[in-house]
C-alpha positions as protocol buffer text, in pm:
chain_id: "A"
residue {
  index: 1
  type: MET
  ca { x: 0 y: 0 z: 0 }
}
residue {
  index: 2
  type: SER
  ca { x: 178 y: 309 z: -122 }
}
residue {
  index: 3
  type: ILE
  ca { x: 54 y: 639 z: 17 }
}
residue {
  index: 4
  type: ALA
  ca { x: 169 y: 963 z: -145 }
}
residue {
  index: 5
  type: PRO
  ca { x: 234 y: 1252 z: 96 }
}
residue {
  index: 6
  type: ARG
  ca { x: -39 y: 1513 z: 105 }
}
residue {
  index: 7
  type: LEU
  ca { x: 65 y: 1868 z: 187 }
}
residue {
  index: 8
  type: ASP
  ca { x: -274 y: 1968 z: 327 }
}
residue {
  index: 9
  type: ALA
  ca { x: -262 y: 1678 z: 575 }
}
residue {
  index: 10
  type: ARG
  ca { x: 84 y: 1753 z: 712 }
}
residue {
  index: 11
  type: LEU
  ca { x: -4 y: 1985 z: 1001 }
}
residue {
  index: 12
  type: PRO
  ca { x: 280 y: 1855 z: 1223 }
}
residue {
  index: 13
  type: VAL
  ca { x: 534 y: 1934 z: 952 }
}
residue {
  index: 14
  type: LEU
  ca { x: 391 y: 2281 z: 897 }
}
residue {
  index: 15
  type: LEU
  ca { x: 397 y: 2359 z: 1266 }
}
residue {
  index: 16
  type: CYS
  ca { x: 749 y: 2223 z: 1300 }
}
residue {
  index: 17
  type: GLY
  ca { x: 867 y: 2453 z: 1024 }
}
residue {
  index: 18
  type: PHE
  ca { x: 707 y: 2749 z: 1194 }
}
residue {
  index: 19
  type: LEU
  ca { x: 860 y: 2649 z: 1526 }
}
residue {
  index: 20
  type: LEU
  ca { x: 1203 y: 2650 z: 1368 }
}
residue {
  index: 21
  type: THR
  ca { x: 1142 y: 2995 z: 1219 }
}
residue {
  index: 22
  type: LEU
  ca { x: 1086 y: 3121 z: 1571 }
}
residue {
  index: 23
  type: GLY
  ca { x: 1435 y: 3010 z: 1656 }
}
residue {
  index: 24
  type: CYS
  ca { x: 1293 y: 2748 z: 1892 }
}
residue {
  index: 25
  type: ALA
  ca { x: 1148 y: 3014 z: 2120 }
}
residue {
  index: 26
  type: THR
  ca { x: 929 y: 2733 z: 2248 }
}
residue {
  index: 27
  type: THR
  ca { x: 1134 y: 2420 z: 2300 }
}
residue {
  index: 28
  type: ALA
  ca { x: 1103 y: 2070 z: 2432 }
}
residue {
  index: 29
  type: PRO
  ca { x: 1243 y: 2001 z: 2779 }
}
residue {
  index: 30
  type: SER
  ca { x: 1618 y: 1977 z: 2795 }
}
residue {
  index: 31
  type: THR
  ca { x: 1808 y: 1652 z: 2839 }
}
residue {
  index: 32
  type: SER
  ca { x: 2015 y: 1777 z: 3131 }
}
residue {
  index: 33
  type: SER
  ca { x: 2037 y: 1519 z: 3410 }
}
residue {
  index: 34
  type: GLY
  ca { x: 2250 y: 1695 z: 3666 }
}
residue {
  index: 35
  type: ARG
  ca { x: 1983 y: 1822 z: 3903 }
}
residue {
  index: 36
  type: ASP
  ca { x: 1945 y: 1519 z: 4127 }
}
residue {
  index: 37
  type: ALA
  ca { x: 2149 y: 1475 z: 4443 }
}
residue {
  index: 38
  type: GLY
  ca { x: 2161 y: 1203 z: 4705 }
}
residue {
  index: 39
  type: PRO
  ca { x: 2006 y: 856 z: 4685 }
}
residue {
  index: 40
  type: PRO
  ca { x: 1740 y: 791 z: 4420 }
}
residue {
  index: 41
  type: PRO
  ca { x: 1396 y: 900 z: 4542 }
}
residue {
  index: 42
  type: ALA
  ca { x: 1075 y: 703 z: 4501 }
}
residue {
  index: 43
  type: PRO
  ca { x: 940 y: 649 z: 4149 }
}
residue {
  index: 44
  type: PHE
  ca { x: 710 y: 918 z: 4016 }
}
residue {
  index: 45
  type: SER
  ca { x: 345 y: 844 z: 4097 }
}
residue {
  index: 46
  type: HIS
  ca { x: 54 y: 882 z: 3854 }
}
residue {
  index: 47
  type: GLU
  ca { x: -209 y: 813 z: 4121 }
}
residue {
  index: 48
  type: LEU
  ca { x: -360 y: 1162 z: 4099 }
}
residue {
  index: 49
  type: LEU
  ca { x: -414 y: 1132 z: 3724 }
}
residue {
  index: 50
  type: ASP
  ca { x: -559 y: 786 z: 3778 }
}
residue {
  index: 51
  type: ARG
  ca { x: -822 y: 933 z: 4006 }
}
residue {
  index: 52
  type: VAL
  ca { x: -908 y: 1203 z: 3754 }
}
residue {
  index: 53
  type: LEU
  ca { x: -946 y: 959 z: 3466 }
}
residue {
  index: 54
  type: GLN
  ca { x: -1153 y: 711 z: 3664 }
}
residue {
  index: 55
  type: ARG
  ca { x: -1390 y: 980 z: 3788 }
}
residue {
  index: 56
  type: PHE
  ca { x: -1436 y: 1197 z: 3481 }
}
residue {
  index: 57
  type: VAL
  ca { x: -1376 y: 977 z: 3174 }
}
residue {
  index: 58
  type: ASP
  ca { x: -1637 y: 731 z: 3052 }
}
residue {
  index: 59
  type: PRO
  ca { x: -1569 y: 394 z: 2879 }
}
residue {
  index: 60
  type: GLU
  ca { x: -1590 y: 563 z: 2537 }
}
residue {
  index: 61
  type: GLY
  ca { x: -1314 y: 806 z: 2628 }
}
residue {
  index: 62
  type: ARG
  ca { x: -1544 y: 1107 z: 2665 }
}
residue {
  index: 63
  type: VAL
  ca { x: -1469 y: 1357 z: 2938 }
}
residue {
  index: 64
  type: ASP
  ca { x: -1717 y: 1521 z: 3175 }
}
residue {
  index: 65
  type: TYR
  ca { x: -1543 y: 1858 z: 3150 }
}
residue {
  index: 66
  type: GLU
  ca { x: -1816 y: 2043 z: 3335 }
}
residue {
  index: 67
  type: ALA
  ca { x: -1780 y: 1819 z: 3641 }
}
residue {
  index: 68
  type: LEU
  ca { x: -1401 y: 1823 z: 3615 }
}
residue {
  index: 69
  type: ALA
  ca { x: -1398 y: 2203 z: 3600 }
}
residue {
  index: 70
  type: ALA
  ca { x: -1597 y: 2211 z: 3924 }
}
residue {
  index: 71
  type: ASP
  ca { x: -1370 y: 1958 z: 4099 }
}
residue {
  index: 72
  type: ARG
  ca { x: -1023 y: 1989 z: 3952 }
}
residue {
  index: 73
  type: GLY
  ca { x: -814 y: 1955 z: 4267 }
}
residue {
  index: 74
  type: ASP
  ca { x: -650 y: 1624 z: 4174 }
}
residue {
  index: 75
  type: LEU
  ca { x: -575 y: 1744 z: 3820 }
}
residue {
  index: 76
  type: ASP
  ca { x: -420 y: 2067 z: 3944 }
}
residue {
  index: 77
  type: ARG
  ca { x: -208 y: 1882 z: 4199 }
}
residue {
  index: 78
  type: TYR
  ca { x: -89 y: 1641 z: 3932 }
}
residue {
  index: 79
  type: ALA
  ca { x: -9 y: 1930 z: 3698 }
}
residue {
  index: 80
  type: ALA
  ca { x: 194 y: 2090 z: 3979 }
}
residue {
  index: 81
  type: LEU
  ca { x: 394 y: 1767 z: 4017 }
}
residue {
  index: 82
  type: LEU
  ca { x: 456 y: 1760 z: 3643 }
}
residue {
  index: 83
  type: ALA
  ca { x: 578 y: 2120 z: 3652 }
}
residue {
  index: 84
  type: GLU
  ca { x: 837 y: 2033 z: 3915 }
}
residue {
  index: 85
  type: THR
  ca { x: 943 y: 1684 z: 3811 }
}
residue {
  index: 86
  type: SER
  ca { x: 1023 y: 1509 z: 3484 }
}
residue {
  index: 87
  type: PRO
  ca { x: 1266 y: 1241 z: 3362 }
}
residue {
  index: 88
  type: ASP
  ca { x: 1498 y: 1526 z: 3262 }
}
residue {
  index: 89
  type: SER
  ca { x: 1491 y: 1715 z: 3591 }
}
residue {
  index: 90
  type: HIS
  ca { x: 1489 y: 1410 z: 3822 }
}
residue {
  index: 91
  type: PRO
  ca { x: 1623 y: 1110 z: 3628 }
}
residue {
  index: 92
  type: GLY
  ca { x: 1659 y: 904 z: 3945 }
}
residue {
  index: 93
  type: ARG
  ca { x: 1282 y: 877 z: 3969 }
}
residue {
  index: 94
  type: PHE
  ca { x: 1259 y: 726 z: 3619 }
}
residue {
  index: 95
  type: ARG
  ca { x: 1478 y: 420 z: 3601 }
}
residue {
  index: 96
  type: ASP
  ca { x: 1403 y: 285 z: 3254 }
}
residue {
  index: 97
  type: ASP
  ca { x: 1258 y: 384 z: 2918 }
}
residue {
  index: 98
  type: ALA
  ca { x: 916 y: 250 z: 3011 }
}
residue {
  index: 99
  type: SER
  ca { x: 888 y: 480 z: 3312 }
}
residue {
  index: 100
  type: ARG
  ca { x: 1010 y: 776 z: 3109 }
}
residue {
  index: 101
  type: LEU
  ca { x: 772 y: 716 z: 2819 }
}
residue {
  index: 102
  type: ALA
  ca { x: 478 y: 656 z: 3052 }
}
residue {
  index: 103
  type: TYR
  ca { x: 552 y: 992 z: 3216 }
}
residue {
  index: 104
  type: TRP
  ca { x: 558 y: 1183 z: 2887 }
}
residue {
  index: 105
  type: ILE
  ca { x: 235 y: 1022 z: 2762 }
}
residue {
  index: 106
  type: ASP
  ca { x: 57 y: 1096 z: 3089 }
}
residue {
  index: 107
  type: ALA
  ca { x: 201 y: 1448 z: 3094 }
}
residue {
  index: 108
  type: TYR
  ca { x: 63 y: 1510 z: 2746 }
}
residue {
  index: 109
  type: ASN
  ca { x: -284 y: 1375 z: 2824 }
}
residue {
  index: 110
  type: ALA
  ca { x: -306 y: 1559 z: 3156 }
}
residue {
  index: 111
  type: SER
  ca { x: -184 y: 1883 z: 2997 }
}
residue {
  index: 112
  type: VAL
  ca { x: -452 y: 1858 z: 2730 }
}
residue {
  index: 113
  type: LEU
  ca { x: -715 y: 1836 z: 3004 }
}
residue {
  index: 114
  type: VAL
  ca { x: -567 y: 2137 z: 3182 }
}
residue {
  index: 115
  type: LYS
  ca { x: -556 y: 2347 z: 2865 }
}
residue {
  index: 116
  type: VAL
  ca { x: -912 y: 2257 z: 2768 }
}
residue {
  index: 117
  type: LEU
  ca { x: -1031 y: 2364 z: 3113 }
}
residue {
  index: 118
  type: GLU
  ca { x: -846 y: 2695 z: 3082 }
}
residue {
  index: 119
  type: HIS
  ca { x: -1070 y: 2781 z: 2785 }
}
residue {
  index: 120
  type: TYR
  ca { x: -1384 y: 2585 z: 2869 }
}
residue {
  index: 121
  type: PRO
  ca { x: -1659 y: 2593 z: 2757 }
}
residue {
  index: 122
  type: ILE
  ca { x: -1546 y: 2536 z: 2397 }
}
residue {
  index: 123
  type: ASP
  ca { x: -1680 y: 2312 z: 2122 }
}
residue {
  index: 124
  type: SER
  ca { x: -1338 y: 2231 z: 1979 }
}
residue {
  index: 125
  type: VAL
  ca { x: -970 y: 2286 z: 2045 }
}
residue {
  index: 126
  type: THR
  ca { x: -978 y: 2495 z: 1727 }
}
residue {
  index: 127
  type: ASP
  ca { x: -1173 y: 2753 z: 1930 }
}
residue {
  index: 128
  type: VAL
  ca { x: -860 y: 2839 z: 2129 }
}
residue {
  index: 129
  type: PRO
  ca { x: -729 y: 3159 z: 1968 }
}
residue {
  index: 130
  type: ARG
  ca { x: -384 y: 3195 z: 1819 }
}
residue {
  index: 131
  type: PRO
  ca { x: -186 y: 3521 z: 1852 }
}
residue {
  index: 132
  type: LEU
  ca { x: -255 y: 3788 z: 1594 }
}
residue {
  index: 133
  type: TYR
  ca { x: 97 y: 3758 z: 1455 }
}
residue {
  index: 134
  type: ALA
  ca { x: 28 y: 3389 z: 1380 }
}
residue {
  index: 135
  type: PHE
  ca { x: -285 y: 3455 z: 1176 }
}
residue {
  index: 136
  type: PHE
  ca { x: -137 y: 3262 z: 880 }
}
residue {
  index: 137
  type: LEU
  ca { x: -106 y: 2939 z: 1081 }
}
residue {
  index: 138
  type: PRO
  ca { x: -384 y: 2679 z: 1108 }
}
residue {
  index: 139
  type: ARG
  ca { x: -639 y: 2745 z: 1382 }
}
residue {
  index: 140
  type: LEU
  ca { x: -509 y: 2436 z: 1563 }
}
residue {
  index: 141
  type: SER
  ca { x: -187 y: 2618 z: 1643 }
}
residue {
  index: 142
  type: GLY
  ca { x: -369 y: 2822 z: 1908 }
}
residue {
  index: 143
  type: PHE
  ca { x: -409 y: 2510 z: 2119 }
}
residue {
  index: 144
  type: PHE
  ca { x: -110 y: 2297 z: 2028 }
}
residue {
  index: 145
  type: LEU
  ca { x: 162 y: 2556 z: 1975 }
}
residue {
  index: 146
  type: PHE
  ca { x: 73 y: 2864 z: 2179 }
}
residue {
  index: 147
  type: GLN
  ca { x: -48 y: 2721 z: 2511 }
}
residue {
  index: 148
  type: PRO
  ca { x: 259 y: 2713 z: 2738 }
}
residue {
  index: 149
  type: LEU
  ca { x: 336 y: 2410 z: 2953 }
}
residue {
  index: 150
  type: ARG
  ca { x: 591 y: 2364 z: 3229 }
}
residue {
  index: 151
  type: LEU
  ca { x: 731 y: 2015 z: 3281 }
}
residue {
  index: 152
  type: GLY
  ca { x: 1019 y: 1946 z: 3517 }
}
residue {
  index: 153
  type: GLY
  ca { x: 1106 y: 2316 z: 3528 }
}
residue {
  index: 154
  type: ASP
  ca { x: 1127 y: 2347 z: 3148 }
}
residue {
  index: 155
  type: ASP
  ca { x: 892 y: 2538 z: 2921 }
}
residue {
  index: 156
  type: THR
  ca { x: 731 y: 2362 z: 2627 }
}
residue {
  index: 157
  type: ASN
  ca { x: 398 y: 2319 z: 2447 }
}
residue {
  index: 158
  type: LEU
  ca { x: 188 y: 2029 z: 2324 }
}
residue {
  index: 159
  type: PHE
  ca { x: 333 y: 2033 z: 1975 }
}
residue {
  index: 160
  type: ALA
  ca { x: 691 y: 2030 z: 2099 }
}
residue {
  index: 161
  type: LEU
  ca { x: 616 y: 1766 z: 2361 }
}
residue {
  index: 162
  type: GLU
  ca { x: 478 y: 1527 z: 2100 }
}
residue {
  index: 163
  type: ASN
  ca { x: 700 y: 1597 z: 1801 }
}
residue {
  index: 164
  type: LEU
  ca { x: 1029 y: 1731 z: 1937 }
}
residue {
  index: 165
  type: LEU
  ca { x: 1050 y: 1513 z: 2246 }
}
residue {
  index: 166
  type: ILE
  ca { x: 839 y: 1194 z: 2246 }
}
residue {
  index: 167
  type: ARG
  ca { x: 869 y: 1110 z: 1877 }
}
residue {
  index: 168
  type: ARG
  ca { x: 1240 y: 1196 z: 1867 }
}
residue {
  index: 169
  type: ARG
  ca { x: 1340 y: 1004 z: 2178 }
}
residue {
  index: 170
  type: PHE
  ca { x: 1119 y: 697 z: 2147 }
}
residue {
  index: 171
  type: ALA
  ca { x: 1088 y: 491 z: 1828 }
}
residue {
  index: 172
  type: GLU
  ca { x: 740 y: 382 z: 1934 }
}
residue {
  index: 173
  type: PRO
  ca { x: 459 y: 443 z: 1683 }
}
residue {
  index: 174
  type: ARG
  ca { x: 193 y: 320 z: 1929 }
}
residue {
  index: 175
  type: ILE
  ca { x: 217 y: 654 z: 2107 }
}
residue {
  index: 176
  type: HIS
  ca { x: -16 y: 780 z: 1832 }
}
residue {
  index: 177
  type: PHE
  ca { x: -288 y: 559 z: 1983 }
}
residue {
  index: 178
  type: ALA
  ca { x: -215 y: 675 z: 2338 }
}
residue {
  index: 179
  type: LEU
  ca { x: -186 y: 1054 z: 2307 }
}
residue {
  index: 180
  type: ASN
  ca { x: -528 y: 1214 z: 2331 }
}
residue {
  index: 181
  type: CYS
  ca { x: -591 y: 1556 z: 2172 }
}
residue {
  index: 182
  type: ALA
  ca { x: -937 y: 1615 z: 2324 }
}
residue {
  index: 183
  type: SER
  ca { x: -1111 y: 1563 z: 1991 }
}
residue {
  index: 184
  type: SER
  ca { x: -1360 y: 1315 z: 1850 }
}
residue {
  index: 185
  type: SER
  ca { x: -1120 y: 1162 z: 1596 }
}
residue {
  index: 186
  type: CYS
  ca { x: -842 y: 1121 z: 1853 }
}
residue {
  index: 187
  type: PRO
  ca { x: -767 y: 787 z: 2014 }
}
residue {
  index: 188
  type: LYS
  ca { x: -1001 y: 732 z: 2306 }
}
residue {
  index: 189
  type: LEU
  ca { x: -873 y: 860 z: 2638 }
}
residue {
  index: 190
  type: PRO
  ca { x: -819 y: 560 z: 2871 }
}
residue {
  index: 191
  type: GLN
  ca { x: -971 y: 551 z: 3218 }
}
residue {
  index: 192
  type: ARG
  ca { x: -633 y: 474 z: 3372 }
}
residue {
  index: 193
  type: ALA
  ca { x: -296 y: 644 z: 3357 }
}
residue {
  index: 194
  type: PHE
  ca { x: -11 y: 475 z: 3172 }
}
residue {
  index: 195
  type: ARG
  ca { x: 246 y: 306 z: 3397 }
}
residue {
  index: 196
  type: ALA
  ca { x: 589 y: 159 z: 3341 }
}
residue {
  index: 197
  type: ALA
  ca { x: 496 y: -184 z: 3476 }
}
residue {
  index: 198
  type: THR
  ca { x: 216 y: -233 z: 3222 }
}
residue {
  index: 199
  type: LEU
  ca { x: 323 y: 4 z: 2945 }
}
residue {
  index: 200
  type: GLU
  ca { x: 381 y: -263 z: 2679 }
}
residue {
  index: 201
  type: GLU
  ca { x: 41 y: -421 z: 2741 }
}
residue {
  index: 202
  type: ASP
  ca { x: -129 y: -81 z: 2758 }
}
residue {
  index: 203
  type: LEU
  ca { x: 17 y: 43 z: 2430 }
}
residue {
  index: 204
  type: GLU
  ca { x: -70 y: -281 z: 2255 }
}
residue {
  index: 205
  type: ARG
  ca { x: -426 y: -265 z: 2389 }
}
residue {
  index: 206
  type: GLU
  ca { x: -474 y: 93 z: 2272 }
}
residue {
  index: 207
  type: ALA
  ca { x: -328 y: 16 z: 1929 }
}
residue {
  index: 208
  type: ARG
  ca { x: -562 y: -280 z: 1878 }
}
residue {
  index: 209
  type: ARG
  ca { x: -858 y: -84 z: 2010 }
}
residue {
  index: 210
  type: PHE
  ca { x: -786 y: 201 z: 1768 }
}
residue {
  index: 211
  type: VAL
  ca { x: -756 y: -11 z: 1453 }
}
residue {
  index: 212
  type: ALA
  ca { x: -1061 y: -220 z: 1549 }
}
residue {
  index: 213
  type: GLU
  ca { x: -1286 y: 86 z: 1519 }
}
residue {
  index: 214
  type: GLU
  ca { x: -1452 y: 139 z: 1182 }
}
residue {
  index: 215
  type: ARG
  ca { x: -1392 y: 512 z: 1211 }
}
residue {
  index: 216
  type: ASN
  ca { x: -1016 y: 446 z: 1198 }
}
residue {
  index: 217
  type: VAL
  ca { x: -980 y: 144 z: 968 }
}
residue {
  index: 218
  type: ARG
  ca { x: -1268 y: 66 z: 732 }
}
residue {
  index: 219
  type: ILE
  ca { x: -1227 y: -188 z: 453 }
}
residue {
  index: 220
  type: ASP
  ca { x: -1483 y: -206 z: 172 }
}
residue {
  index: 221
  type: PRO
  ca { x: -1381 y: -480 z: -74 }
}
residue {
  index: 222
  type: GLU
  ca { x: -1688 y: -422 z: -292 }
}
residue {
  index: 223
  type: ALA
  ca { x: -1612 y: -52 z: -340 }
}
residue {
  index: 224
  type: ARG
  ca { x: -1239 y: -133 z: -354 }
}
residue {
  index: 225
  type: VAL
  ca { x: -1168 y: 130 z: -87 }
}
residue {
  index: 226
  type: VAL
  ca { x: -972 y: 131 z: 239 }
}
residue {
  index: 227
  type: GLU
  ca { x: -1050 y: 427 z: 464 }
}
residue {
  index: 228
  type: LEU
  ca { x: -798 y: 513 z: 734 }
}
residue {
  index: 229
  type: SER
  ca { x: -775 y: 765 z: 1013 }
}
residue {
  index: 230
  type: ARG
  ca { x: -588 y: 1078 z: 912 }
}
residue {
  index: 231
  type: ILE
  ca { x: -337 y: 984 z: 1183 }
}
residue {
  index: 232
  type: PHE
  ca { x: -196 y: 722 z: 946 }
}
residue {
  index: 233
  type: ASP
  ca { x: -136 y: 995 z: 689 }
}
residue {
  index: 234
  type: TRP
  ca { x: 19 y: 1250 z: 924 }
}
residue {
  index: 235
  type: PHE
  ca { x: 256 y: 999 z: 1084 }
}
residue {
  index: 236
  type: GLU
  ca { x: 302 y: 746 z: 805 }
}
residue {
  index: 237
  type: GLY
  ca { x: 679 y: 763 z: 842 }
}
residue {
  index: 238
  type: ASP
  ca { x: 666 y: 650 z: 1205 }
}
residue {
  index: 239
  type: PHE
  ca { x: 459 y: 342 z: 1118 }
}
residue {
  index: 240
  type: VAL
  ca { x: 659 y: 245 z: 812 }
}
residue {
  index: 241
  type: SER
  ca { x: 992 y: 294 z: 991 }
}
residue {
  index: 242
  type: HIS
  ca { x: 874 y: 57 z: 1263 }
}
residue {
  index: 243
  type: VAL
  ca { x: 810 y: -212 z: 1002 }
}
residue {
  index: 244
  type: GLU
  ca { x: 1156 y: -155 z: 857 }
}
residue {
  index: 245
  type: ARG
  ca { x: 1316 y: -205 z: 1199 }
}
residue {
  index: 246
  type: SER
  ca { x: 1104 y: -490 z: 1332 }
}
residue {
  index: 247
  type: ARG
  ca { x: 1018 y: -691 z: 1020 }
}
residue {
  index: 248
  type: PRO
  ca { x: 1290 y: -634 z: 759 }
}
residue {
  index: 249
  type: GLU
  ca { x: 1172 y: -940 z: 564 }
}
residue {
  index: 250
  type: VAL
  ca { x: 852 y: -764 z: 449 }
}
residue {
  index: 251
  type: GLU
  ca { x: 798 y: -460 z: 230 }
}
residue {
  index: 252
  type: PRO
  ca { x: 753 y: -161 z: 463 }
}
residue {
  index: 253
  type: SER
  ca { x: 411 y: -1 z: 426 }
}
residue {
  index: 254
  type: LEU
  ca { x: 106 y: 104 z: 622 }
}
residue {
  index: 255
  type: ARG
  ca { x: -55 y: -226 z: 524 }
}
residue {
  index: 256
  type: ALA
  ca { x: 235 y: -419 z: 677 }
}
residue {
  index: 257
  type: TYR
  ca { x: 203 y: -218 z: 997 }
}
residue {
  index: 258
  type: LEU
  ca { x: -171 y: -265 z: 1026 }
}
residue {
  index: 259
  type: GLU
  ca { x: -207 y: -634 z: 948 }
}
residue {
  index: 260
  type: PRO
  ca { x: -61 y: -777 z: 1275 }
}
residue {
  index: 261
  type: LEU
  ca { x: -283 y: -546 z: 1483 }
}
residue {
  index: 262
  type: LEU
  ca { x: -612 y: -626 z: 1311 }
}
residue {
  index: 263
  type: ALA
  ca { x: -852 y: -898 z: 1418 }
}
residue {
  index: 264
  type: PRO
  ca { x: -820 y: -1203 z: 1187 }
}
residue {
  index: 265
  type: GLU
  ca { x: -1136 y: -1132 z: 987 }
}
residue {
  index: 266
  type: LYS
  ca { x: -1039 y: -770 z: 930 }
}
residue {
  index: 267
  type: ALA
  ca { x: -683 y: -868 z: 840 }
}
residue {
  index: 268
  type: ARG
  ca { x: -817 y: -1107 z: 577 }
}
residue {
  index: 269
  type: ALA
  ca { x: -1037 y: -832 z: 437 }
}
residue {
  index: 270
  type: LEU
  ca { x: -735 y: -604 z: 410 }
}
residue {
  index: 271
  type: ALA
  ca { x: -535 y: -877 z: 236 }
}
residue {
  index: 272
  type: ALA
  ca { x: -819 y: -922 z: -12 }
}
residue {
  index: 273
  type: CYS
  ca { x: -810 y: -549 z: -83 }
}
residue {
  index: 274
  type: ALA
  ca { x: -448 y: -528 z: -193 }
}
residue {
  index: 275
  type: ASP
  ca { x: -527 y: -307 z: -492 }
}
residue {
  index: 276
  type: CYS
  ca { x: -791 y: -96 z: -318 }
}
residue {
  index: 277
  type: GLU
  ca { x: -779 y: 282 z: -319 }
}
residue {
  index: 278
  type: VAL
  ca { x: -667 y: 426 z: 14 }
}
residue {
  index: 279
  type: ARG
  ca { x: -848 y: 728 z: 147 }
}
residue {
  index: 280
  type: PHE
  ca { x: -779 y: 922 z: 466 }
}
residue {
  index: 281
  type: ARG
  ca { x: -1084 y: 1036 z: 656 }
}
residue {
  index: 282
  type: SER
  ca { x: -1142 y: 1396 z: 754 }
}
residue {
  index: 283
  type: TYR
  ca { x: -1044 y: 1464 z: 1114 }
}
residue {
  index: 284
  type: ASP
  ca { x: -1325 y: 1558 z: 1350 }
}
residue {
  index: 285
  type: TRP
  ca { x: -1196 y: 1821 z: 1593 }
}
residue {
  index: 286
  type: ALA
  ca { x: -1520 y: 1839 z: 1796 }
}
residue {
  index: 287
  type: LEU
  ca { x: -1438 y: 1831 z: 2166 }
}
residue {
  index: 288
  type: ASN
  ca { x: -1452 y: 1487 z: 2330 }
}
residue {
  index: 289
  type: ASP
  ca { x: -1699 y: 1630 z: 2579 }
}
residue {
  index: 290
  type: ARG
  ca { x: -1946 y: 1383 z: 2727 }
}
residue {
  index: 291
  type: ASP
  ca { x: -2220 y: 1644 z: 2723 }
}
residue {
  index: 292
  type: LEU
  ca { x: -2145 y: 1805 z: 2387 }
}
residue {
  index: 293
  type: VAL
  ca { x: -2443 y: 1775 z: 2152 }
}
residue {
  index: 294
  type: ARG
  ca { x: -2332 y: 1644 z: 1813 }
}
């Protein structure tokens, strides 16, 4: 399955280019590890985020933002911990890649909740305004590029956290099924925080859950069409590179990435649709609000 790049679908690339034109005025957290002293402290805890997700997120990944806005103590306390502590600022509290990646995923998802609440009520993250000088950028930049975050004492934003830190440091395409952008077409927000001890199982579960949904992978052999989430277009390189690294005996492609994740019946349907046209679905940026009327 060969997918040609589409300029209008490459928002991350466009934002990255703009970020570089700013001279990296907004950057990802540094990799300095010299701030710790003394014996290693206890591992970083995600218990506060766990409580938030269990109380305010339903099984379909929708958030009760109104209730969360009225009772945001746990979320604010967790955000304060994130602001003070990260794998870069306190490496002793993150003893392996799993603990570090779990932190960054949880930090992203929690920060999205915080930033939505700062502007709530909104119908979409595209409602968050961008600065006047950035009028030429997509509306999404207001939320993903221009909302400041503080993690482990370093300043960043959601775009930099995803693209300049997580994607650069971790060759793990399943993060695209774990990072939630508060929108209807995003992967569903889990009801539990990600943890080092179960990270492999959690990422695999979220990947299989994502591709099992018709909204993300729809195969129509009669119409000779395969419809995929726009995520597979935006981040095609991440998925194909994973196939190149992990399965060098097969031709790297989106098809090769998807097939092992699909249920057997769906995998057979994809195999029978080898010459089907591939289409990427429009992304629905409506807020993943439990009470939002759609």
